[in-house]
PDB file of N, CA, C and O in Angstrom, chain B, residues numbered from 101:
ATOM      1  N   ASP B 101     -16.525  17.497   2.350  1.00  0.00           N
ATOM      2  CA  ASP B 101     -17.242  17.236   2.170  1.00  0.00           C
ATOM      3  C   ASP B 101     -17.191  15.516   0.715  1.00  0.00           C
ATOM      4  O   ASP B 101     -17.059  14.293   0.777  1.00  0.00           O
ATOM      5  N   ALA B 102     -17.428  16.752  -0.527  1.00  0.00           N
ATOM      6  CA  ALA B 102     -17.721  15.831  -2.089  1.00  0.00           C
ATOM      7  C   ALA B 102     -15.742  15.799  -1.878  1.00  0.00           C
ATOM      8  O   ALA B 102     -15.212  15.012  -2.663  1.00  0.00           O
ATOM      9  N   ARG B 103     -15.104  16.291  -1.269  1.00  0.00           N
ATOM     10  CA  ARG B 103     -13.866  15.610  -2.417  1.00  0.00           C
ATOM     11  C   ARG B 103     -13.045  14.608  -1.768  1.00  0.00           C
ATOM     12  O   ARG B 103     -12.006  14.048  -2.118  1.00  0.00           O
ATOM     13  N   LYS B 104     -14.127  14.483  -0.232  1.00  0.00           N
ATOM     14  CA  LYS B 104     -13.661  13.479   1.031  1.00  0.00           C
ATOM     15  C   LYS B 104     -14.490  11.640   0.301  1.00  0.00           C
ATOM     16  O   LYS B 104     -14.150  10.481   0.066  1.00  0.00           O
ATOM     17  N   ILE B 105     -15.335  12.278   0.258  1.00  0.00           N
ATOM     18  CA  ILE B 105     -16.346  10.919  -1.324  1.00  0.00           C
ATOM     19  C   ILE B 105     -15.737  10.217  -1.963  1.00  0.00           C
ATOM     20  O   ILE B 105     -15.677   8.988  -1.932  1.00  0.00           O
ATOM     21  N   ILE B 106     -14.851  11.484  -3.078  1.00  0.00           N
ATOM     22  CA  ILE B 106     -14.279  11.217  -3.980  1.00  0.00           C
ATOM     23  C   ILE B 106     -12.919  10.339  -3.720  1.00  0.00           C
ATOM     24  O   ILE B 106     -12.626   9.244  -4.201  1.00  0.00           O
ATOM     25  N   GLN B 107     -12.327  10.999  -2.987  1.00  0.00           N
ATOM     26  CA  GLN B 107     -11.321  10.089  -2.458  1.00  0.00           C
ATOM     27  C   GLN B 107     -11.349   9.188  -1.990  1.00  0.00           C
ATOM     28  O   GLN B 107     -10.298   8.549  -1.949  1.00  0.00           O
ATOM     29  N   SER B 108     -12.410   8.702  -1.454  1.00  0.00           N
ATOM     30  CA  SER B 108     -12.620   7.104  -0.325  1.00  0.00           C
ATOM     31  C   SER B 108     -13.631   6.293  -1.715  1.00  0.00           C
ATOM     32  O   SER B 108     -13.802   5.075  -1.688  1.00  0.00           O
ATOM     33  N   ALA B 109     -14.187   7.111  -2.788  1.00  0.00           N
ATOM     34  CA  ALA B 109     -14.516   6.164  -3.682  1.00  0.00           C
ATOM     35  C   ALA B 109     -12.696   6.049  -4.610  1.00  0.00           C
ATOM     36  O   ALA B 109     -11.955   5.135  -4.248  1.00  0.00           O
ATOM     37  N   GLU B 110     -12.493   6.457  -5.072  1.00  0.00           N
ATOM     38  CA  GLU B 110     -11.418   6.079  -5.203  1.00  0.00           C
ATOM     39  C   GLU B 110     -11.030   5.325  -5.226  1.00  0.00           C
ATOM     40  O   GLU B 110     -11.112   4.583  -6.205  1.00  0.00           O
ATOM     41  N   GLN B 111     -10.199   4.973  -3.898  1.00  0.00           N
ATOM     42  CA  GLN B 111      -9.578   4.248  -3.143  1.00  0.00           C
ATOM     43  C   GLN B 111     -10.317   2.281  -3.093  1.00  0.00           C
ATOM     44  O   GLN B 111      -9.809   1.167  -2.966  1.00  0.00           O
ATOM     45  N   GLU B 112     -11.750   2.842  -3.280  1.00  0.00           N
ATOM     46  CA  GLU B 112     -11.842   2.001  -2.770  1.00  0.00           C
ATOM     47  C   GLU B 112     -12.201   0.831  -4.470  1.00  0.00           C
ATOM     48  O   GLU B 112     -12.496  -0.357  -4.601  1.00  0.00           O
ATOM     49  N   ILE B 113     -11.942   2.093  -5.569  1.00  0.00           N
ATOM     50  CA  ILE B 113     -12.245   1.448  -6.640  1.00  0.00           C
ATOM     51  C   ILE B 113     -10.353   0.848  -6.863  1.00  0.00           C
ATOM     52  O   ILE B 113     -10.107  -0.080  -7.633  1.00  0.00           O
ATOM     53  N   ALA B 114      -9.384   1.461  -6.176  1.00  0.00           N
ATOM     54  CA  ALA B 114      -8.438   1.040  -6.460  1.00  0.00           C
ATOM     55  C   ALA B 114      -8.252  -0.062  -6.064  1.00  0.00           C
ATOM     56  O   ALA B 114      -8.025  -1.038  -6.779  1.00  0.00           O
ATOM     57  N   ALA B 115      -8.329  -0.047  -4.754  1.00  0.00           N
ATOM     58  CA  ALA B 115      -8.756  -2.151  -3.886  1.00  0.00           C
ATOM     59  C   ALA B 115      -9.523  -2.548  -5.121  1.00  0.00           C
ATOM     60  O   ALA B 115      -8.925  -3.565  -5.473  1.00  0.00           O
ATOM     61  N   ALA B 116     -10.166  -2.413  -5.693  1.00  0.00           N
ATOM     62  CA  ALA B 116     -11.053  -3.883  -5.991  1.00  0.00           C
ATOM     63  C   ALA B 116     -10.655  -3.939  -7.194  1.00  0.00           C
ATOM     64  O   ALA B 116     -10.650  -5.116  -7.555  1.00  0.00           O
ATOM     65  N   ALA B 117     -10.253  -3.109  -8.151  1.00  0.00           N
ATOM     66  CA  ALA B 117      -9.158  -3.615  -9.205  1.00  0.00           C
ATOM     67  C   ALA B 117      -8.094  -4.107  -8.343  1.00  0.00           C
ATOM     68  O   ALA B 117      -7.470  -5.058  -8.814  1.00  0.00           O
ATOM     69  N   LYS B 118      -7.768  -3.732  -7.307  1.00  0.00           N
ATOM     70  CA  LYS B 118      -5.758  -4.844  -7.069  1.00  0.00           C
ATOM     71  C   LYS B 118      -6.591  -6.246  -6.951  1.00  0.00           C
ATOM     72  O   LYS B 118      -6.541  -7.086  -7.850  1.00  0.00           O
ATOM     73  N   SER B 119      -7.165  -6.378  -6.061  1.00  0.00           N
ATOM     74  CA  SER B 119      -8.459  -7.383  -6.508  1.00  0.00           C
ATOM     75  C   SER B 119      -8.686  -7.615  -7.530  1.00  0.00           C
ATOM     76  O   SER B 119      -7.754  -7.724  -8.327  1.00  0.00           O
ATOM     77  N   ALA B 120      -9.128  -7.674  -7.668  1.00  0.00           N
ATOM     78  CA  ALA B 120      -9.458  -8.101  -9.207  1.00  0.00           C
ATOM     79  C   ALA B 120      -8.366  -9.071 -10.351  1.00  0.00           C
ATOM     80  O   ALA B 120      -8.491  -9.906 -11.247  1.00  0.00           O
ATOM     81  N   ARG B 121      -7.008  -8.143  -9.457  1.00  0.00           N
ATOM     82  CA  ARG B 121      -6.290  -8.067 -10.835  1.00  0.00           C
ATOM     83  C   ARG B 121      -5.294  -9.803  -9.880  1.00  0.00           C
ATOM     84  O   ARG B 121      -4.591 -10.666 -10.407  1.00  0.00           O
ATOM     85  N   ARG B 122      -5.571  -9.689  -8.919  1.00  0.00           N
ATOM     86  CA  ARG B 122      -4.947 -10.710  -8.270  1.00  0.00           C
ATOM     87  C   ARG B 122      -5.608 -12.049  -8.018  1.00  0.00           C
ATOM     88  O   ARG B 122      -4.956 -12.905  -7.420  1.00  0.00           O
ATOM     89  N   GLU B 123      -7.249 -12.395  -8.551  1.00  0.00           N
ATOM     90  CA  GLU B 123      -8.172 -12.877  -8.222  1.00  0.00           C
ATOM     91  C   GLU B 123      -7.253 -13.583  -9.961  1.00  0.00           C
ATOM     92  O   GLU B 123      -6.496 -14.553 -10.000  1.00  0.00           O
ATOM     93  N   LEU B 124      -7.700 -12.643 -11.237  1.00  0.00           N
ATOM     94  CA  LEU B 124      -7.399 -12.976 -12.257  1.00  0.00           C
ATOM     95  C   LEU B 124      -5.740 -13.528 -11.996  1.00  0.00           C
ATOM     96  O   LEU B 124      -5.663 -14.389 -12.872  1.00  0.00           O
ATOM     97  N   LYS B 125      -4.890 -13.521 -11.553  1.00  0.00           N
ATOM     98  CA  LYS B 125      -3.559 -13.710 -12.284  1.00  0.00           C
ATOM     99  C   LYS B 125      -3.582 -15.151 -10.920  1.00  0.00           C
ATOM    100  O   LYS B 125      -2.422 -15.415 -10.603  1.00  0.00           O
ATOM    101  N   ALA B 126      -4.408 -15.839 -10.316  1.00  0.00           N
ATOM    102  CA  ALA B 126      -4.311 -16.818  -9.081  1.00  0.00           C
ATOM    103  C   ALA B 126      -5.725 -17.250 -10.617  1.00  0.00           C
ATOM    104  O   ALA B 126      -5.679 -18.443 -10.315  1.00  0.00           O
ATOM    105  N   TYR B 127      -6.510 -17.235 -11.523  1.00  0.00           N
ATOM    106  CA  TYR B 127      -7.603 -17.837 -12.134  1.00  0.00           C
ATOM    107  C   TYR B 127      -6.710 -17.857 -13.557  1.00  0.00           C
ATOM    108  O   TYR B 127      -7.349 -17.999 -14.599  1.00  0.00           O
ATOM    109  N   ALA B 128      -5.608 -17.754 -13.611  1.00  0.00           N
ATOM    110  CA  ALA B 128      -4.637 -18.024 -14.866  1.00  0.00           C
ATOM    111  C   ALA B 128      -3.942 -19.073 -14.833  1.00  0.00           C
ATOM    112  O   ALA B 128      -3.867 -19.998 -15.641  1.00  0.00           O
ATOM    113  N   ALA B 129      -3.146 -18.796 -13.317  1.00  0.00           N
ATOM    114  CA  ALA B 129      -2.287 -19.805 -12.794  1.00  0.00           C
ATOM    115  C   ALA B 129      -2.983 -21.206 -12.763  1.00  0.00           C
ATOM    116  O   ALA B 129      -2.725 -22.268 -13.329  1.00  0.00           O
ATOM    117  N   ASP B 130      -3.857 -20.857 -11.986  1.00  0.00           N
ATOM    118  CA  ASP B 130      -4.828 -22.439 -11.744  1.00  0.00           C
ATOM    119  C   ASP B 130      -5.384 -22.809 -13.043  1.00  0.00           C
ATOM    120  O   ASP B 130      -6.112 -23.799 -13.128  1.00  0.00           O
ATOM    121  N   LEU B 131      -5.086 -22.058 -14.110  1.00  0.00           N
ATOM    122  CA  LEU B 131      -6.304 -22.633 -15.825  1.00  0.00           C
ATOM    123  C   LEU B 131      -4.981 -23.846 -16.546  1.00  0.00           C
ATOM    124  O   LEU B 131      -5.091 -24.989 -16.991  1.00  0.00           O
ATOM    125  N   ALA B 132      -4.043 -23.119 -16.412  1.00  0.00           N
ATOM    126  CA  ALA B 132      -1.922 -22.626 -16.533  1.00  0.00           C
ATOM    127  C   ALA B 132      -1.823 -24.650 -16.554  1.00  0.00           C
ATOM    128  O   ALA B 132      -1.641 -25.430 -17.488  1.00  0.00           O
ATOM    129  N   VAL B 133      -2.104 -24.935 -14.665  1.00  0.00           N
ATOM    130  CA  VAL B 133      -1.863 -25.627 -14.731  1.00  0.00           C
ATOM    131  C   VAL B 133      -3.075 -26.832 -15.281  1.00  0.00           C
ATOM    132  O   VAL B 133      -2.716 -27.798 -15.955  1.00  0.00           O
ATOM    133  N   SER B 134      -4.449 -26.624 -14.908  1.00  0.00           N
ATOM    134  CA  SER B 134      -5.181 -27.397 -14.951  1.00  0.00           C
ATOM    135  C   SER B 134      -4.359 -28.255 -17.006  1.00  0.00           C
ATOM    136  O   SER B 134      -3.902 -29.313 -17.439  1.00  0.00           O
ATOM    137  N   MET B 135      -4.675 -26.887 -17.484  1.00  0.00           N
ATOM    138  CA  MET B 135      -4.080 -27.635 -18.991  1.00  0.00           C
ATOM    139  C   MET B 135      -2.731 -28.391 -19.023  1.00  0.00           C
ATOM    140  O   MET B 135      -2.370 -28.844 -20.109  1.00  0.00           O
ATOM    141  N   ALA B 136      -2.035 -28.552 -18.044  1.00  0.00           N
ATOM    142  CA  ALA B 136      -0.930 -28.481 -18.467  1.00  0.00           C
ATOM    143  C   ALA B 136      -0.457 -30.081 -17.684  1.00  0.00           C
ATOM    144  O   ALA B 136       0.522 -30.769 -17.973  1.00  0.00           O
ATOM    145  N   GLN B 137      -1.281 -30.295 -16.863  1.00  0.00           N
ATOM    146  CA  GLN B 137      -2.110 -31.879 -16.536  1.00  0.00           C
ATOM    147  C   GLN B 137      -2.790 -32.375 -17.112  1.00  0.00           C
ATOM    148  O   GLN B 137      -2.947 -33.552 -16.789  1.00  0.00           O
ATOM    149  N   ARG B 138      -3.546 -31.913 -18.186  1.00  0.00           N
ATOM    150  CA  ARG B 138      -3.992 -32.995 -18.987  1.00  0.00           C
ATOM    151  C   ARG B 138      -3.871 -32.746 -20.027  1.00  0.00           C
ATOM    152  O   ARG B 138      -4.867 -32.808 -20.748  1.00  0.00           O
ATOM    153  N   GLN B 139      -2.391 -32.287 -20.671  1.00  0.00           N
ATOM    154  CA  GLN B 139      -0.875 -32.506 -21.907  1.00  0.00           C
ATOM    155  C   GLN B 139      -0.296 -33.550 -21.282  1.00  0.00           C
ATOM    156  O   GLN B 139      -0.191 -34.630 -21.863  1.00  0.00           O
ATOM    157  N   ILE B 140       0.286 -33.308 -19.642  1.00  0.00           N
ATOM    158  CA  ILE B 140       1.519 -34.340 -19.481  1.00  0.00           C
ATOM    159  C   ILE B 140       0.755 -35.307 -18.832  1.00  0.00           C
ATOM    160  O   ILE B 140      -0.140 -35.182 -17.996  1.00  0.00           O
ATOM    161  N   ARG B 141       1.521 -36.826 -19.632  1.00  0.00           N
ATOM    162  CA  ARG B 141       0.513 -38.217 -18.455  1.00  0.00           C
ATOM    163  C   ARG B 141       2.430 -38.463 -19.032  1.00  0.00           C
ATOM    164  O   ARG B 141       3.239 -38.391 -19.957  1.00  0.00           O
ATOM    165  N   VAL B 142       2.118 -38.885 -17.146  1.00  0.00           N
ATOM    166  CA  VAL B 142       3.622 -39.465 -16.944  1.00  0.00           C
ATOM    167  C   VAL B 142       2.919 -40.682 -15.624  1.00  0.00           C
ATOM    168  O   VAL B 142       2.154 -40.699 -14.660  1.00  0.00           O
ATOM    169  N   ASP B 143       4.030 -41.781 -16.618  1.00  0.00           N
ATOM    170  CA  ASP B 143       3.435 -43.576 -15.779  1.00  0.00           C
ATOM    171  C   ASP B 143       4.546 -43.880 -14.214  1.00  0.00           C
ATOM    172  O   ASP B 143       5.417 -43.051 -13.952  1.00  0.00           O
ATOM    173  N   SER B 144       4.385 -44.893 -13.488  1.00  0.00           N
ATOM    174  CA  SER B 144       5.560 -44.441 -12.311  1.00  0.00           C
ATOM    175  C   SER B 144       6.715 -44.594 -13.002  1.00  0.00           C
ATOM    176  O   SER B 144       7.729 -43.916 -12.835  1.00  0.00           O
ATOM    177  N   ASP B 145       6.555 -45.575 -13.861  1.00  0.00           N
ATOM    178  CA  ASP B 145       8.324 -45.629 -14.112  1.00  0.00           C
ATOM    179  C   ASP B 145       8.913 -44.118 -14.618  1.00  0.00           C
ATOM    180  O   ASP B 145       9.496 -43.461 -13.756  1.00  0.00           O
ATOM    181  N   THR B 146       8.773 -43.489 -16.100  1.00  0.00           N
ATOM    182  CA  THR B 146       8.797 -42.332 -16.498  1.00  0.00           C
ATOM    183  C   THR B 146       9.473 -41.470 -14.732  1.00  0.00           C
ATOM    184  O   THR B 146      10.530 -41.086 -14.232  1.00  0.00           O
ATOM    185  N   ASP B 147       8.456 -41.537 -14.505  1.00  0.00           N
ATOM    186  CA  ASP B 147       8.127 -40.589 -12.917  1.00  0.00           C
ATOM    187  C   ASP B 147       9.664 -40.949 -11.839  1.00  0.00           C
ATOM    188  O   ASP B 147      10.182 -40.187 -11.023  1.00  0.00           O
ATOM    189  N   GLN B 148       9.953 -41.916 -12.097  1.00  0.00           N
ATOM    190  CA  GLN B 148      10.934 -42.412 -11.247  1.00  0.00           C
ATOM    191  C   GLN B 148      12.040 -42.043 -11.758  1.00  0.00           C
ATOM    192  O   GLN B 148      12.876 -41.478 -11.053  1.00  0.00           O
ATOM    193  N   ALA B 149      12.355 -42.397 -13.653  1.00  0.00           N
ATOM    194  CA  ALA B 149      13.345 -42.250 -14.275  1.00  0.00           C
ATOM    195  C   ALA B 149      13.612 -40.096 -14.015  1.00  0.00           C
ATOM    196  O   ALA B 149      14.684 -39.494 -14.075  1.00  0.00           O
ATOM    197  N   LEU B 150      12.587 -39.663 -13.820  1.00  0.00           N
ATOM    198  CA  LEU B 150      12.881 -37.692 -13.943  1.00  0.00           C
ATOM    199  C   LEU B 150      13.371 -37.533 -12.497  1.00  0.00           C
ATOM    200  O   LEU B 150      14.379 -36.842 -12.353  1.00  0.00           O
ATOM    201  N   VAL B 151      12.856 -38.024 -11.500  1.00  0.00           N
ATOM    202  CA  VAL B 151      13.399 -38.213 -10.502  1.00  0.00           C
ATOM    203  C   VAL B 151      14.466 -38.911 -10.225  1.00  0.00           C
ATOM    204  O   VAL B 151      14.555 -38.960  -8.999  1.00  0.00           O
ATOM    205  N   ARG B 152      15.335 -39.485 -10.731  1.00  0.00           N
ATOM    206  CA  ARG B 152      16.960 -39.805 -10.681  1.00  0.00           C
ATOM    207  C   ARG B 152      17.506 -39.377 -11.747  1.00  0.00           C
ATOM    208  O   ARG B 152      18.554 -39.795 -12.240  1.00  0.00           O
ATOM    209  N   THR B 153      16.890 -38.614 -12.105  1.00  0.00           N
ATOM    210  CA  THR B 153      17.517 -37.481 -13.129  1.00  0.00           C
ATOM    211  C   THR B 153      17.975 -35.923 -12.185  1.00  0.00           C
ATOM    212  O   THR B 153      18.939 -35.157 -12.193  1.00  0.00           O
ATOM    213  N   PHE B 154      16.650 -36.024 -11.419  1.00  0.00           N
ATOM    214  CA  PHE B 154      17.226 -34.669 -10.917  1.00  0.00           C
ATOM    215  C   PHE B 154      18.044 -35.153 -10.310  1.00  0.00           C
ATOM    216  O   PHE B 154      19.054 -34.473 -10.497  1.00  0.00           O
ATOM    217  N   ALA B 155      18.420 -36.587  -9.141  1.00  0.00           N
ATOM    218  CA  ALA B 155      18.799 -36.301  -7.769  1.00  0.00           C
ATOM    219  C   ALA B 155      20.326 -36.232  -8.476  1.00  0.00           C
ATOM    220  O   ALA B 155      21.254 -35.499  -8.133  1.00  0.00           O
ATOM    221  N   ASP B 156      20.301 -37.302  -9.658  1.00  0.00           N
ATOM    222  CA  ASP B 156      21.487 -37.235 -10.114  1.00  0.00           C
ATOM    223  C   ASP B 156      22.522 -35.768 -10.399  1.00  0.00           C
ATOM    224  O   ASP B 156      23.697 -35.596 -10.078  1.00  0.00           O
ATOM    225  N   GLN B 157      21.536 -34.809 -11.145  1.00  0.00           N
ATOM    226  CA  GLN B 157      22.290 -33.780 -11.417  1.00  0.00           C
ATOM    227  C   GLN B 157      22.299 -33.008 -10.306  1.00  0.00           C
ATOM    228  O   GLN B 157      23.291 -32.298 -10.141  1.00  0.00           O
ATOM    229  N   LEU B 158      21.034 -32.963  -9.139  1.00  0.00           N
ATOM    230  CA  LEU B 158      21.387 -31.771  -7.983  1.00  0.00           C
ATOM    231  C   LEU B 158      22.927 -32.886  -7.869  1.00  0.00           C
ATOM    232  O   LEU B 158      23.410 -31.755  -7.924  1.00  0.00           O
ATOM    233  N   GLY B 159      24.021 -33.841  -7.778  1.00  0.00           N
ATOM    234  CA  GLY B 159      24.588 -34.202  -7.325  1.00  0.00           C
ATOM    235  C   GLY B 159      25.666 -34.158  -7.826  1.00  0.00           C
ATOM    236  O   GLY B 159      26.686 -34.566  -7.271  1.00  0.00           O
ATOM    237  N   SER B 160      25.614 -33.636  -9.000  1.00  0.00           N
ATOM    238  CA  SER B 160      26.764 -33.304  -9.928  1.00  0.00           C
ATOM    239  C   SER B 160      26.794 -31.541  -9.708  1.00  0.00           C
ATOM    240  O   SER B 160      27.288 -30.973 -10.682  1.00  0.00           O
ATOM    241  N   THR B 161      26.383 -30.695  -8.682  1.00  0.00           N
ATOM    242  CA  THR B 161      26.061 -29.527  -8.784  1.00  0.00           C
ATOM    243  C   THR B 161      27.148 -29.339  -7.756  1.00  0.00           C
ATOM    244  O   THR B 161      27.545 -30.269  -7.055  1.00  0.00           O
ATOM    245  N   ASP B 162      27.846 -27.512  -7.655  1.00  0.00           N
ATOM    246  CA  ASP B 162      28.375 -27.332  -6.069  1.00  0.00           C
ATOM    247  C   ASP B 162      27.220 -26.342  -5.929  1.00  0.00           C
ATOM    248  O   ASP B 162      26.343 -26.022  -6.732  1.00  0.00           O
ATOM    249  N   SER B 163      27.508 -25.889  -4.487  1.00  0.00           N
ATOM    250  CA  SER B 163      26.961 -25.172  -3.162  1.00  0.00           C
ATOM    251  C   SER B 163      25.536 -24.280  -5.236  1.00  0.00           C
ATOM    252  O   SER B 163      24.331 -24.197  -5.476  1.00  0.00           O
ATOM    253  N   ASN B 164      26.559 -24.000  -5.824  1.00  0.00           N
ATOM    254  CA  ASN B 164      25.773 -22.563  -6.174  1.00  0.00           C
ATOM    255  C   ASN B 164      24.551 -23.212  -7.659  1.00  0.00           C
ATOM    256  O   ASN B 164      24.107 -22.407  -8.478  1.00  0.00           O
ATOM    257  N   GLY B 165      24.190 -24.797  -7.720  1.00  0.00           N
ATOM    258  CA  GLY B 165      23.927 -24.870  -8.993  1.00  0.00           C
ATOM    259  C   GLY B 165      24.777 -25.510  -9.893  1.00  0.00           C
ATOM    260  O   GLY B 165      24.468 -26.551 -10.473  1.00  0.00           O
ATOM    261  N   ARG B 166      26.330 -24.654 -10.096  1.00  0.00           N
ATOM    262  CA  ARG B 166      27.493 -25.325 -10.953  1.00  0.00           C
ATOM    263  C   ARG B 166      27.794 -26.704 -11.263  1.00  0.00           C
ATOM    264  O   ARG B 166      27.422 -27.504 -10.405  1.00  0.00           O
ATOM    265  N   PRO B 167      28.318 -27.131 -12.179  1.00  0.00           N
ATOM    266  CA  PRO B 167      28.746 -28.612 -12.428  1.00  0.00           C
ATOM    267  C   PRO B 167      29.659 -28.452 -11.893  1.00  0.00           C
ATOM    268  O   PRO B 167      30.080 -27.303 -12.020  1.00  0.00           O
ATOM    269  N   GLU B 168      30.424 -29.281 -11.109  1.00  0.00           N
ATOM    270  CA  GLU B 168      31.256 -29.711 -10.216  1.00  0.00           C
ATOM    271  C   GLU B 168      32.583 -29.514 -11.406  1.00  0.00           C
ATOM    272  O   GLU B 168      32.285 -29.588 -12.598  1.00  0.00           O
ATOM    273  N   LYS B 169      33.687 -29.324 -11.097  1.00  0.00           N
ATOM    274  CA  LYS B 169      34.687 -29.688 -11.536  1.00  0.00           C
ATOM    275  C   LYS B 169      35.780 -31.332 -11.431  1.00  0.00           C
ATOM    276  O   LYS B 169      36.291 -32.041 -10.564  1.00  0.00           O
ATOM    277  N   GLY B 170      35.643 -31.251 -13.173  1.00  0.00           N
ATOM    278  CA  GLY B 170      35.912 -32.368 -13.068  1.00  0.00           C
ATOM    279  C   GLY B 170      34.772 -33.657 -13.438  1.00  0.00           C
ATOM    280  O   GLY B 170      35.367 -34.733 -13.377  1.00  0.00           O
ATOM    281  N   GLY B 171      33.777 -33.772 -13.684  1.00  0.00           N
ATOM    282  CA  GLY B 171      31.980 -34.299 -12.737  1.00  0.00           C
ATOM    283  C   GLY B 171      31.870 -34.456 -14.155  1.00  0.00           C
ATOM    284  O   GLY B 171      32.677 -34.205 -15.050  1.00  0.00           O
ATOM    285  N   ARG B 172      30.599 -34.964 -14.183  1.00  0.00           N
ATOM    286  CA  ARG B 172      29.721 -35.584 -15.803  1.00  0.00           C
ATOM    287  C   ARG B 172      30.221 -34.087 -16.837  1.00  0.00           C
ATOM    288  O   ARG B 172      29.878 -34.009 -18.017  1.00  0.00           O
TER     289      ARG B 172
END
């Protein structure tokens, strides 16, 4: 009986630790995004330029994401 209780307790502890790690990772990710949002300010003109540049880059790569031969 004692072994079963210990084994059950160890499993509960492992599950709680795994859950805590998952919550900590989510919190850290949210915190990083929040900090980045405060530091990065993009107006609509800059946003449009970034999207245009990204689209141009996509258009100049092959299906594997490599620059096309003879392209830019």
